[in-house]
Every structure is written in C-alpha cells, then in structure tokens.
N, C-alpha and C positions, 0 to 999 in steps of 0.2 A: 474171437476165441480167447485172446489174451485178457480182455476186459472181464469175461466171464470167470476165468481162472482167478483173477485178482479178487473178484467178489467172493468166490468160494473160500479163498485163503483168509480174507478179512472176517468172514462169518466164523470160520474155524477159530481164529485168534480170539474172538469175542466170547465164544461159548466153551472152548475147551477147558478153561480153568474152573468152570462151574459144572462140568459134565457129571462127575461122581456125586456131587451134592444133590443135583436135581434128578438123578436116576437116568441120565443119558450117557451113551457112549458115542463119541464124535470122532470122525476120522476123515482122511483124504485118501484117494486112490488114483492110480493110472490104470487104463483098461484097453490094451491092444485087443483087437477083435478080428475075427474072420466073418465077413458079412456077405449076404447073398439075397437075391430076390427069389420069391417062391410064388408059383401060380398053379392052380388046378385046371386051368384052361389049356388044353392040348394045342391050341393054335398059337400059343406064346412059347417061344424057345428060351430056356434059361441057361445061362452060361456064366462062368467066372465067379470066383469067391475071393475077392481081394483082401489083403491085410489093411485094416484101418486102425484108428486110434481114438481113445476117449479118456475122460477123467471125471472125477466127481467128488461130492461131499457125502459121507456116510453118516447117517443119524439113526441110532438104535435107542428107542425108548423102552427101558427095562420095566416090565410089569410083574416079573417074578425072577427068581434066580437064573432060570434056564430059558426064559421066554422073553421075546421083545417084539415090538412093532418096528419094522425097518422102513426107513424112508430116506430122504436126502435129495440131492440134485445130481443128475448125470448128464454130461454132455458127450455125445458120441457121433462119429461119422459112420455112414452106411454106404456100401457100394454094391456092385453086381452088374450083370449085363443081361439085357433081354433083346429078343428080336421078334417082330410081328409086322403084319401089314395093317394099314388103316386107310380109310376112304376120306377124301376131302373134295368138297364141291366149291368151285369159284366161278361165278358168272355162268351158271348152268352147265359147266364142264366138270364132270366128276372124274377123279383120278385115284388110283390105288398106289400107295407108296409102301416100300419095304424099309422098315426102320430098325437099325441096330443101335442100342443106347447103352452107354456106360454111365452109371449113376454116381453122383457125388452129393450126398445128402448129409446135412447136419441137423441133429435133433437135440432139444433140451428136455429132459424127462424128469418127472417126479414119480418115484415108485411108492407103492404101499404094499408091504409084505409082512408075513409072519415069519419070525426067525427063531429057530429052535437050537439050543446050545447044549453040549454035554458038559459034565464036570471035567476038569483037566485030567488028561491021561498022559502020564510021563511029561507033564508040563504043557501039553498041547490041548487046546480046546477045539473041538470039531463042531461045525454048525451047518444047518441046512435052512433053506429059505425058499418061500414060494409066495406068489401074489400077482399083482398086476401093475402096469405102469401107464401113465398118460404123458405123451410127448408132444411138444410143439415143433413144427418144422421151421427151423431158423434160417437155413439156406438150402437151395436145391439147384444143382446144375447137371447137365447131361452132355457127354461127348457123343454126338450123333453122326451116324452115316445113313443118309437117306437116298433112296433110288426110286424114281417114278417108274412103275413097271406096266401099268395099264391105264387107259383112259376110255371114255365112252364116245369117242369120235369115229368109231367104225360105222359100217353100213347100217342105217336106220337107228343110230344111237346105241349100237351094241358096244360092249367093251372089247378092246383090242390090246394085244401085247405090244409094248413099245420099247421098254428097257433103256431108259435114258441114263446118262452118266451118274455115278455116285457123287453126292455132295456131302462134304464133311463140315460139321459145325461143332467145334470143340468149345466147351464152356458155355453152352446154350442154357440160359436161365429158364428153368421149367417149374418154378414154384407155383405159378398160377394154374398149372395143370394138375397139381397134386393136392391131396387132402391136407389141411393145415394141422390136423391132429392125428396122432398115431396111438392106438391102444394096443397093448402087448401083454403077453403072459410071461412071467418071470419065474424061473426055477434056478436055484443056485446052491452050491455047496463049497465049503472051504475050511480053513483052519486059522486059529490065532495062536501066536507064540509070544509070551511075555518077554519083554526086554528090560523094563525098569518100572517098578511100581505097577500102576494101572495101564502103562503104555505097552502096546503089543504090535507085532507085525502081523498083518492079515494077508492071506492069499486065498483065491478061490476061482471057480469057474461058473459063469452065468450063461444060461440060455435065455435069450430075449426074442420071443417070436411074435410077429405082428398078427393081430386078430382081425384087422380090416384092411381093405385094399388101399394101397398108396395113392391110387388114382381116384378121381371123383366118379360117382356111379354112372353118370351120363356118358362117359367115355367108352368107346367100343373099338374092337379090332375085327378085321376081316376073317370070316370063317374059312378054313382051308380044306381042300380035298386033294390028297396026294401032293401037297405042297403048293397048290394053285388056288386062287380065289374060287369060292363056291358061288357060281352064277346061276341066275334063273334060266329057264328053258330057252328064252329068247336072248340071253346074255345082256339084258339091259339093266339088271339090278344085281346086287351082291348081298349075300347073307353076312350078318355081323353077330358078334357075341361080346360079352362084357370084358373089359380090360381090367381084370382082377389080378393085381400083383401086390404081394405083401413083402415088406422088408423084414429080414431076420438077421440075427447076429449071435455069435458065440464069443464071449469075452473071457479073457484072463485078467482077473483083478488082483492087483498088488498094492498094498497101502499100509498106513499106520493108524492105529486106533488109540485114542487117548482116554 
C-alpha cells in the first residue's frame, strides 16, 4: 500500500504543474468508506458494515467549461461479513460446512466517469459524477469460522447431523476463490472550494456498487429450508445454488485539486 501511495504522489508531482495548460485538473484524495457485501441469494446471510480506508489520484480531463471526463487511480479496502453453508467431498465422503467469513479485500481501481460542474455559487463549485469502474483484486483475506454440521456417513449413505467443533482461521488467504476483476457502478456528488489560484479543496460522497459476483461462477452454496440443508427425499444429495456476493462501498472523499 505504501508503494502504491508513493507512485500516486510521484505521478501527481510530475503532472500538476502542467494541469491547467493541458486542460486537466489533477488531485489527490483520502477516502474512508463503509463497505458491505450484498447478495440476492436468500441462502446467504449478510452482516456487518465495517469502516475501511482508501486513497487515490483524481484526474479530470476538461472538454468544456462545466464538463469533464473523470478518471484516475483508486486504492480501497472492502469488508463485510457473510454466512452460508457449502458442500465439500473428499475421498467419496461429502460434508456440509457452516462458514462465517469476515472479508479483508484490497482493490486497485481505474474509474471512467462523466463529471458535471456548476458555475461557482458563493465561491463553491458543485459537481455530480456517474460512470463505471474496473478494479483489480490486489489482496484478499478472510477471517473464517467453519463448523462441519453434516456428512453422508449415515445409514445407506444418507446425510446425518454431526455438529463438530467450530474451527477459526484468521487471515486465511482467499484470493484464488475470488474473481480477479471487479466491475462497478459509480455515482458521486460533492463540492470544490478554491483556496489559492487554481488550487481547491474537494469533498464528496461516492457510491461504488459491485456489478458482478466477487466469487467465481462455479462456486455454490447449499440451499436452505428453514435454516437446514435442502436434501433429496432419500437424504443422499443436497440442493445447491450460486454463491453470488457483490462488494459495495460508500466513500467520503476529501482531497486537494490543483
């Protein structure tokens, strides 16, 4: 993270002096956020919206007095908690596990947005912004609590309830389980207040909503009925459904525009 920040600052230093000449507005920002996971799958329980942190380089290419193409580089952390059951088979023995996971994800994003600006009103410029972002999953860890609750070692290979001890695995690297790319919708609004020449203080709020699942499409969770696995009539197989979980965040952006 420190190396990425240094690269952003170096880029800013090289470009800020030419910003007005080339029609660009360049800035840096810090972005505390409230992040959470979202799913339309009722078999996945969503909980917890932790406070996380990010930062970024703001680049606005002005193509008219009040209009700009907004881009840059954003680095942000995403968290949240999910709970679901999944099935795993090892040496012909199938087991059903109950997994509670707290996410610790870090993304590097390049946004592409349209930014609309007002004329100054009492010295303050108001702006709105909308578009999309593409992010690369830089790091991914999970704090997991896993409990084996069923296996198929009952009579005739039927599933039976066993409820083993809960196993805790903090800092579990989960990057291989997740999609390497995140696509998102970006909606933002804020203000700029000039402090000296073309330099201004910027503040705003951004909604950054994931458009695709964080998990790979082949991953599945156990379908539940009244909180229990949905089994076949002979209890020898279990129904599953897609593990569709999207990462979302609401950011407070504070920075300086040159």
